Every structure is written in structure tokens, then in C-alpha cells.
Residue frames as a rotation matrix with the C-alpha (Angstrom) as fourth column:
MET 1
0.156 0.481 0.863 103.28
-0.135 0.876 -0.464 126.58
-0.978 -0.044 0.202 181.35
LEU 2
-0.841 -0.521 -0.142 104.23
-0.260 0.161 0.952 124.85
-0.473 0.838 -0.271 178.14
THR 3
0.154 0.943 -0.294 101.38
-0.792 -0.060 -0.608 124.88
-0.591 0.327 0.738 175.61
THR 4
0.437 0.105 0.893 100.63
0.213 0.953 -0.216 121.88
-0.874 0.284 0.394 173.43
LYS 5
0.985 -0.052 0.162 101.54
0.147 -0.214 -0.966 123.71
0.085 0.975 -0.204 170.21
LYS 6
0.503 -0.849 0.161 104.85
-0.852 -0.519 -0.075 124.88
0.148 -0.100 -0.984 171.62
LYS 7
0.089 -0.436 0.896 105.66
-0.533 0.739 0.412 121.40
-0.841 -0.514 -0.167 172.88
GLN 8
0.717 0.239 0.655 104.82
0.364 0.674 -0.643 119.87
-0.595 0.699 0.396 169.48
SER 9
0.910 -0.415 -0.001 107.12
-0.238 -0.520 -0.820 122.34
0.340 0.747 -0.572 167.72
ILE 10
0.191 -0.861 0.471 109.96
-0.953 -0.047 0.300 121.49
-0.236 -0.506 -0.829 170.12
ILE 11
0.258 -0.027 0.966 109.40
-0.093 0.994 0.052 117.79
-0.962 -0.103 0.254 169.49
LYS 12
0.940 0.146 0.309 109.44
0.282 0.182 -0.942 118.29
-0.193 0.972 0.130 165.70
LYS 13
0.693 -0.721 -0.001 112.73
-0.656 -0.630 -0.415 120.21
0.298 0.288 -0.910 165.88
ASN 14
-0.122 -0.831 0.543 114.50
-0.984 0.173 0.042 117.56
-0.129 -0.529 -0.839 167.96
GLN 15
0.642 0.426 0.637 113.03
-0.412 0.893 -0.182 114.21
-0.646 -0.146 0.749 166.91
ILE 16
-0.458 -0.861 0.220 115.24
-0.364 0.407 0.838 111.58
-0.811 0.304 -0.500 165.34
HIS 17
-0.925 0.285 0.251 112.52
0.362 0.462 0.810 110.04
0.115 0.840 -0.530 163.16
GLU 18
-0.574 0.723 0.385 108.93
-0.170 -0.565 0.808 110.98
0.801 0.398 0.447 162.34
LYS 19
0.460 0.849 -0.262 107.22
0.054 0.268 0.962 109.19
0.886 -0.456 0.077 165.22
ASP 20
-0.365 -0.715 -0.596 109.87
0.712 0.198 -0.673 109.99
0.600 -0.670 0.437 167.84
THR 21
0.438 0.516 0.736 108.39
-0.133 -0.773 0.621 111.65
0.889 -0.370 -0.270 170.92
GLY 22
0.988 0.064 0.144 110.41
-0.152 0.153 0.977 110.11
0.041 -0.986 0.161 173.74
SER 23
0.402 -0.907 -0.122 114.08
0.652 0.378 -0.658 109.99
0.643 0.185 0.743 172.79
SER 24
0.081 -0.462 -0.883 116.58
0.934 -0.273 0.229 111.59
-0.347 -0.844 0.409 175.13
GLU 25
-0.849 -0.424 0.316 117.08
0.519 -0.780 0.348 114.51
0.099 0.460 0.883 172.73
VAL 26
-0.188 0.878 0.440 113.36
0.231 -0.396 0.889 115.31
0.954 0.269 -0.129 172.70
GLN 27
0.569 0.439 -0.695 113.04
0.734 0.110 0.671 114.98
0.371 -0.892 -0.260 176.45
VAL 28
-0.311 -0.753 -0.580 116.06
0.881 -0.458 0.123 117.20
-0.358 -0.472 0.806 177.10
ALA 29
-0.824 0.020 0.566 114.68
0.334 -0.789 0.516 119.84
0.457 0.615 0.643 174.72
VAL 30
0.203 0.972 0.119 111.26
0.301 -0.177 0.937 119.85
0.932 -0.154 -0.328 176.37
LEU 31
0.475 -0.086 -0.876 112.77
0.880 0.066 0.471 119.93
0.017 -0.994 0.107 179.85
SER 32
-0.625 -0.776 -0.085 115.09
0.772 -0.630 0.084 122.78
-0.119 -0.013 0.993 178.86
THR 33
-0.531 0.520 0.669 112.16
0.156 -0.716 0.681 124.85
0.833 0.466 0.299 177.64
GLN 34
0.563 0.760 -0.325 110.20
0.431 0.065 0.900 124.14
0.705 -0.647 -0.291 180.81
ILE 35
0.092 -0.630 -0.771 113.24
0.983 -0.065 0.171 125.04
-0.158 -0.774 0.614 182.92
ASP 36
-0.814 -0.410 0.411 113.64
0.509 -0.844 0.168 128.36
0.278 0.346 0.896 181.10
GLU 37
-0.109 0.870 0.480 109.98
0.055 -0.477 0.877 129.26
0.992 0.122 0.004 181.59
LEU 38
0.667 0.356 -0.655 110.03
0.615 0.234 0.753 128.28
0.421 -0.905 -0.063 185.26
ALA 39
-0.318 -0.849 -0.421 113.23
0.944 -0.324 -0.061 130.25
-0.085 -0.417 0.905 185.85
LYS 40
-0.705 0.155 0.692 111.51
0.167 -0.912 0.375 133.35
0.689 0.380 0.617 184.44
HIS 41
0.402 0.915 -0.042 108.57
0.166 -0.027 0.986 132.73
0.900 -0.403 -0.163 186.76
LEU 42
0.485 -0.247 -0.839 110.86
0.867 0.266 0.422 132.39
0.119 -0.932 0.343 189.78
LYS 43
-0.681 -0.696 0.227 112.62
0.668 -0.718 -0.196 135.67
0.300 0.018 0.954 189.00
LYS 44
-0.367 0.651 0.664 109.28
-0.234 -0.756 0.612 137.40
0.900 0.069 0.430 189.40
HIS 45
0.697 0.678 0.234 107.97
-0.469 0.183 0.864 135.27
0.543 -0.712 0.446 192.30
LYS 46
-0.220 -0.975 0.026 111.00
-0.631 0.122 -0.767 134.76
0.744 -0.185 -0.642 194.53
LYS 47
-0.536 0.021 0.844 109.15
-0.811 0.262 -0.522 133.09
-0.232 -0.965 -0.123 197.41
ASP 48
0.567 0.752 -0.336 107.45
-0.819 0.557 -0.135 130.37
0.086 0.352 0.932 195.34
ASN 49
-0.308 -0.795 0.523 109.26
-0.856 0.471 0.213 127.46
-0.416 -0.382 -0.826 196.96
THR 50
0.313 0.484 0.817 107.01
-0.049 0.867 -0.495 124.78
-0.948 0.115 0.296 195.48
SER 51
0.994 0.019 -0.106 107.93
-0.105 -0.060 -0.993 125.85
-0.025 0.998 -0.057 191.95
ARG 52
0.244 -0.969 0.041 111.58
-0.965 -0.247 -0.084 126.09
0.092 -0.020 -0.996 192.97
ARG 53
-0.139 -0.230 0.963 111.43
-0.483 0.865 0.137 122.45
-0.864 -0.447 -0.232 194.09
GLY 54
0.738 0.483 0.471 109.91
0.190 0.521 -0.832 121.49
-0.648 0.703 0.293 190.73
LEU 55
0.801 -0.511 -0.311 112.67
-0.569 -0.488 -0.662 123.38
0.186 0.708 -0.682 188.94
ILE 56
-0.120 -0.889 0.442 115.34
-0.942 0.242 0.232 121.50
-0.313 -0.389 -0.866 190.86
LYS 57
0.110 0.242 0.964 113.67
-0.064 0.970 -0.236 118.18
-0.992 -0.036 0.122 190.01
MET 58
0.962 0.271 0.047 113.52
0.043 0.024 -0.999 119.11
-0.271 0.962 0.011 186.30
VAL 59
0.447 -0.874 -0.192 117.19
-0.881 -0.392 -0.264 120.10
0.155 0.287 -0.945 186.25
ALA 60
-0.272 -0.531 0.802 118.12
-0.674 0.700 0.236 116.78
-0.687 -0.476 -0.548 187.87
ASP 61
0.473 0.537 0.698 115.95
0.155 0.729 -0.666 114.88
-0.867 0.424 0.262 185.37
ARG 62
0.944 -0.171 -0.282 117.59
-0.326 -0.354 -0.877 116.71
0.050 0.920 -0.390 182.45
ARG 63
0.053 -0.984 0.168 121.04
-0.993 -0.035 0.109 115.93
-0.102 -0.172 -0.980 183.86
THR 64
-0.074 -0.001 0.997 120.08
-0.276 0.961 -0.019 112.24
-0.958 -0.277 -0.072 184.10
HIS 65
0.847 0.427 0.318 118.96
0.196 0.305 -0.932 112.17
-0.494 0.852 0.174 180.45
LEU 66
0.722 -0.634 -0.277 122.17
-0.662 -0.517 -0.543 113.91
0.201 0.576 -0.792 179.37
LYS 67
-0.164 -0.786 0.596 124.34
-0.849 0.420 0.321 111.43
-0.503 -0.453 -0.736 181.28
TYR 68
0.278 0.366 0.888 122.46
0.074 0.914 -0.400 108.53
-0.958 0.177 0.227 179.71
LEU 69
0.989 0.145 0.013 122.88
0.032 -0.127 -0.991 109.97
-0.142 0.981 -0.130 176.22
GLU 70
0.412 -0.908 -0.077 126.56
-0.911 -0.409 -0.053 110.69
0.017 0.092 -0.996 176.82
HIS 71
-0.280 -0.530 0.801 127.23
-0.581 0.757 0.298 107.07
-0.764 -0.382 -0.520 177.78
LYS 72
0.295 0.505 0.811 125.08
0.281 0.766 -0.579 105.51
-0.913 0.399 0.084 175.05
ASN 73
0.431 -0.060 0.900 125.85
0.901 -0.025 -0.433 107.72
0.048 0.998 0.044 172.05
LYS 74
-0.137 -0.622 -0.771 128.58
0.655 -0.641 0.400 110.35
-0.743 -0.450 0.496 172.37
PRO 75
-0.889 -0.213 0.405 128.12
0.453 -0.540 0.709 111.95
0.068 0.814 0.577 168.89
ARG 76
-0.005 0.961 0.277 124.38
0.617 -0.215 0.757 112.51
0.787 0.175 -0.591 169.49
TYR 77
0.445 0.075 -0.892 125.21
0.863 -0.301 0.405 113.93
-0.239 -0.951 -0.199 172.93
ASN 78
-0.555 -0.751 -0.357 127.73
0.584 -0.658 0.475 116.37
-0.592 0.055 0.804 171.45
ALA 79
-0.720 0.360 0.593 125.30
0.462 -0.389 0.797 117.43
0.517 0.848 0.114 168.72
LEU 80
0.355 0.912 -0.204 122.56
0.749 -0.147 0.645 118.04
0.559 -0.383 -0.736 171.29
MET 81
0.155 -0.371 -0.916 124.85
0.829 -0.456 0.325 120.06
-0.538 -0.809 0.237 173.54
LYS 82
-0.874 -0.484 0.052 125.77
0.417 -0.690 0.592 122.32
-0.250 0.538 0.805 170.61
LYS 83
-0.486 0.762 0.427 122.17
0.489 -0.167 0.856 122.63
0.724 0.625 -0.291 169.43
MET 84
0.527 0.773 -0.352 120.79
0.692 -0.150 0.707 123.48
0.494 -0.616 -0.614 172.88
ASN 85
0.036 -0.640 0.767 123.76
-0.182 -0.759 -0.625 125.65
0.983 -0.117 -0.144 173.97
LEU 86
0.926 0.363 -0.103 124.02
-0.001 0.275 0.961 123.74
0.378 -0.890 0.255 177.24
ALA 87
0.505 -0.803 -0.318 127.80
0.840 0.373 0.393 123.54
-0.197 -0.466 0.863 177.51
């Protein structure tokens, strides 16, 4: 589970301007952190199919945000991919 403090620090690292909490970069960063934590959980609890379904939904949501960013602003997309080590 992502704590509020951890989420705030992720937002601060990836925001474009001071009040930015919902840009694609921020959302991809938060989703990536949640995906990592859930993947660790699923390694321990292999039969937790409900969490596995949530993980698949988060991965699809992250992919959608990345596609959007790639089409709207290619330089920001490339910078995010390097920063998050996704490619």
C-alpha cells in the first residue's frame, strides 16, 4: 500500500510545476510505484487473484498514459522513459 508521504514525494519528484498533481508523468510515476509494490506482494502470495487483476488493470492504465504522452509530447515521453527506466 502506498502511504501518503511516499506518494507526495513521488509527486514532487515528477511534477512539471508546483501545483501539478495529475499530469501524465506524475500518474505514470505513482502507478509504477504501486505496480512494483503489488508485484512484490504477488511474489509472496501467488494465489491472490484479486490483487493480480488489480495489477493487470494498473499496467493497462499506465500503458494508456504512456501512449497519450507519446502522442502529445514526444520529448516529455522520452525523458520520462529514461527517468523511470521503463524502456
